[in-house]
C-alpha positions as CSV (number, residue, x, y, z in Angstrom):
1,X,0.0,0.0,0.0
2,X,1.3,3.5,-0.9
3,X,2.5,5.5,2.1
4,X,2.0,8.7,0.4
5,X,-1.2,10.1,-1.2
6,X,-1.3,11.2,-4.8
7,X,-1.9,14.8,-3.5
8,X,1.4,14.6,-1.4
9,X,3.3,13.2,-4.5
10,X,2.1,16.1,-6.7
11,X,2.9,18.6,-4.1
12,X,6.5,17.2,-3.4
13,X,7.1,17.1,-7.1
14,X,6.4,20.8,-7.2
15,X,8.4,21.5,-4.1
16,X,11.6,19.7,-4.9
17,X,11.3,20.2,-8.6
18,X,13.2,17.1,-9.6
19,X,12.7,13.3,-9.7
20,X,15.8,11.1,-10.1
21,X,15.2,8.1,-12.4
22,X,17.2,5.0,-12.0
23,X,17.5,1.1,-12.5
24,X,20.2,-1.4,-11.7
25,X,20.0,-5.1,-11.3
26,X,22.1,-5.0,-8.1
27,X,20.0,-4.1,-5.1
28,X,23.0,-2.7,-3.2
29,X,23.8,-0.3,-6.0
30,X,20.0,0.8,-6.0
31,X,20.3,1.4,-2.3
32,X,23.4,3.4,-2.6
33,X,22.1,5.6,-5.4
34,X,18.8,6.1,-3.7
35,X,20.6,7.1,-0.5
36,X,22.9,9.5,-2.3
37,X,19.9,11.3,-4.0
38,X,18.1,11.4,-0.6
39,X,21.1,13.0,1.1
40,X,21.4,15.4,-1.8
41,X,17.8,16.6,-1.0
42,X,15.6,14.5,-3.5
43,X,12.5,13.3,-1.9
44,X,11.1,11.4,-4.8
45,X,12.7,8.6,-6.7
46,X,11.5,6.8,-9.8
47,X,12.7,3.1,-10.0
48,X,12.6,2.0,-13.6
49,X,10.9,-1.3,-14.3
50,X,13.5,-2.8,-16.6
51,X,14.7,-6.4,-16.9
52,X,13.7,-9.7,-15.3
53,X,12.6,-9.8,-11.6
54,X,12.8,-6.0,-11.5
55,X,9.7,-6.1,-9.2
56,X,11.6,-8.1,-6.6
57,X,14.4,-5.6,-6.5
58,X,11.8,-2.7,-6.1
59,X,10.2,-4.6,-3.3
60,X,13.3,-5.0,-1.4
61,X,14.4,-1.4,-2.0
62,X,11.0,0.0,-1.0
63,X,11.2,-2.0,2.3
64,X,14.7,-0.8,2.9
65,X,13.8,2.9,2.0
66,X,10.9,3.0,4.4
67,X,13.4,2.4,7.2
68,X,16.5,4.2,6.0
69,X,15.1,7.1,4.0
70,X,11.6,7.5,5.5
71,X,10.8,10.8,3.7
72,X,11.6,9.3,0.3
73,X,8.6,8.8,-1.9
74,X,9.6,5.8,-4.1
75,X,7.6,5.2,-7.3
76,X,8.0,3.2,-10.4
77,X,8.6,4.0,-14.1
78,X,8.3,2.5,-17.5
79,X,5.2,0.6,-16.8
80,X,3.0,0.1,-19.7
81,X,0.0,-2.1,-18.8
82,X,-2.5,-2.5,-16.0
83,X,-1.2,-5.9,-14.8
84,X,2.3,-4.7,-14.0
85,X,0.8,-1.5,-12.5
86,X,-1.3,-3.6,-10.1
87,X,1.7,-5.6,-9.1
88,X,3.8,-2.7,-8.2
89,X,0.9,-1.0,-6.2
90,X,0.8,-4.2,-4.2
91,X,4.6,-3.8,-3.6
92,X,4.0,-0.2,-2.2
93,X,4.6,2.0,-5.2
94,X,3.6,5.6,-4.2
95,X,3.4,6.7,-7.9
96,X,3.4,5.1,-11.3
97,X,5.0,6.7,-14.4
98,X,4.6,5.4,-18.0
99,X,6.1,6.4,-21.3
100,X,2.6,5.9,-22.9
101,X,-0.9,6.8,-22.2
102,X,-3.0,3.7,-21.2
103,X,-6.5,4.2,-19.8
104,X,-6.6,0.9,-18.1
105,X,-3.5,1.9,-15.9
106,X,-5.4,5.0,-14.9
107,X,-8.3,2.9,-13.6
108,X,-6.0,0.7,-11.6
109,X,-4.3,3.8,-10.0
110,X,-7.4,5.7,-9.4
111,X,-9.1,2.8,-7.5
112,X,-6.2,3.0,-5.0
113,X,-5.7,6.7,-5.2
114,X,-2.1,6.3,-6.4
115,X,-0.5,9.1,-8.6
116,X,-0.3,8.2,-12.2
117,X,1.8,10.2,-14.7
118,X,1.4,8.9,-18.3
119,X,3.7,9.9,-21.2
120,X,2.1,12.3,-23.6
121,X,3.4,13.9,-26.8
122,X,0.4,16.1,-27.9
123,X,-2.3,18.5,-26.5
124,X,-4.9,15.7,-27.2
125,X,-3.0,13.2,-25.2
126,X,-2.4,15.6,-22.3
127,X,-6.2,16.6,-22.3
128,X,-7.2,12.8,-22.2
129,X,-4.7,12.1,-19.5
130,X,-6.1,14.8,-17.3
131,X,-9.7,13.6,-18.1
132,X,-8.5,10.2,-16.8
133,X,-7.3,11.8,-13.6
134,X,-3.6,12.4,-14.1
135,X,-2.5,15.4,-12.0
136,X,1.0,15.5,-13.5
137,X,1.6,14.5,-17.0
138,X,5.0,13.3,-18.4
139,X,6.3,14.3,-21.7
140,X,8.6,11.7,-23.1
141,X,11.1,11.8,-24.7
142,X,11.2,15.4,-23.5
143,X,13.8,16.7,-26.0
144,X,12.4,14.8,-29.0
145,X,8.7,15.7,-28.3
146,X,9.8,19.4,-28.5
147,X,11.8,20.3,-25.5
148,X,11.0,23.5,-23.4
149,X,9.4,25.1,-26.6
150,X,6.8,22.3,-26.5
151,X,5.9,23.0,-22.9
152,X,5.6,26.8,-23.4
153,X,3.3,26.1,-26.3
154,X,1.2,23.7,-24.3
155,X,0.8,26.1,-21.4
156,X,-0.7,28.7,-23.6
157,X,-4.1,27.0,-24.1
158,X,-3.6,24.7,-21.1
159,X,-2.2,26.9,-18.3
160,X,-3.6,24.5,-15.6
161,X,-1.4,21.5,-16.9
162,X,1.2,20.2,-14.7
163,X,4.1,18.8,-16.9
164,X,7.2,16.6,-16.1
165,X,9.7,16.2,-18.9
166,X,12.0,13.3,-18.9
167,X,14.8,12.9,-21.5
168,X,16.9,15.8,-22.4
169,X,17.1,17.2,-18.9
170,X,20.5,17.9,-17.5
171,X,21.7,19.1,-14.0
172,X,22.9,22.3,-15.5
173,X,21.7,25.9,-15.0
174,X,21.4,26.7,-18.7
175,X,19.4,23.5,-19.4
176,X,17.1,23.7,-16.2
177,X,16.5,27.3,-16.7
178,X,14.9,26.7,-20.2
179,X,12.7,23.9,-18.8
180,X,11.5,25.8,-15.7
181,X,11.0,29.1,-17.5
182,X,8.8,27.2,-20.0
183,X,6.4,26.3,-17.1
184,X,7.2,22.7,-16.0
185,X,5.9,21.4,-12.7
186,X,9.2,19.3,-12.2
187,X,11.6,17.4,-14.2
188,X,12.8,13.7,-14.3
189,X,16.5,13.1,-14.5
190,X,18.3,9.9,-15.2
191,X,21.6,9.2,-16.7
192,X,22.8,12.8,-16.6
193,X,22.5,12.7,-12.8
194,X,24.1,9.2,-12.3
195,X,27.7,10.0,-12.4
196,X,30.2,7.2,-12.7
197,X,33.8,6.7,-11.8
198,X,36.5,6.0,-14.4
199,X,36.2,2.3,-13.8
200,X,32.4,2.3,-14.6
201,X,31.2,2.2,-11.0
202,X,28.9,4.7,-9.6
203,X,30.4,7.7,-7.8
204,X,27.8,8.1,-4.9
205,X,29.4,11.2,-3.5
206,X,29.3,12.9,-6.9
207,X,25.6,11.8,-7.4
208,X,24.7,13.4,-4.0
209,X,26.5,16.6,-4.9
210,X,24.9,16.7,-8.4
211,X,21.5,16.2,-6.9
212,X,21.9,18.9,-4.3
213,X,23.3,21.3,-6.9
214,X,20.4,20.6,-9.3
215,X,17.8,21.2,-6.6
216,X,19.5,24.4,-5.5
217,X,19.6,25.7,-9.2
218,X,15.8,24.9,-9.6
219,X,15.0,26.8,-6.4
220,X,17.1,29.8,-7.6
221,X,15.4,29.8,-10.9
222,X,11.9,29.9,-9.4
223,X,13.0,32.8,-7.1
224,X,14.3,34.9,-10.1
């Protein structure tokens, strides 16, 4: 069962402005990355449903995070059907993100009042997603859909829409400034945030610092 309501999820997305996106088949790597993001100030984390037995990794990670990082709102991404959505909700997912718009997923999430962010690439899809109950819609892949210019164009006729781009978002001031000045609700950030050492292992300290820096930049942009 989700520990956080969909209203709490949407508000925290707005407050922090960033959702780290990550998957690894090694549970210990997942724990270390999540913890680094947590210490860096992130309060939402999207675990990507990728590969065999990903749900088992998520289940263990969620139990661990509840104790070690109690304020972290852990959700799942890359779900594309109602069945897997139900499975992850049973494992305690606090929000569900999808690269596509699937009405059956909306029904599953709405029955349990779990936040659902479907992937959209047009005004029609965004409108339909909101009709189905999505508070925050995802645009994916963000850069390919049209980037900040697309968001700005959408906000003209749809000023009420809350948009989260994933893909093409970098933890850099120039990039983040373009996205947030276009009117995004928050951003999803994956590989650009997950810094590695020269040997290919993840640099957890660097990830923590990059997370902290990105969130600080976002807050500065909003103040200006």
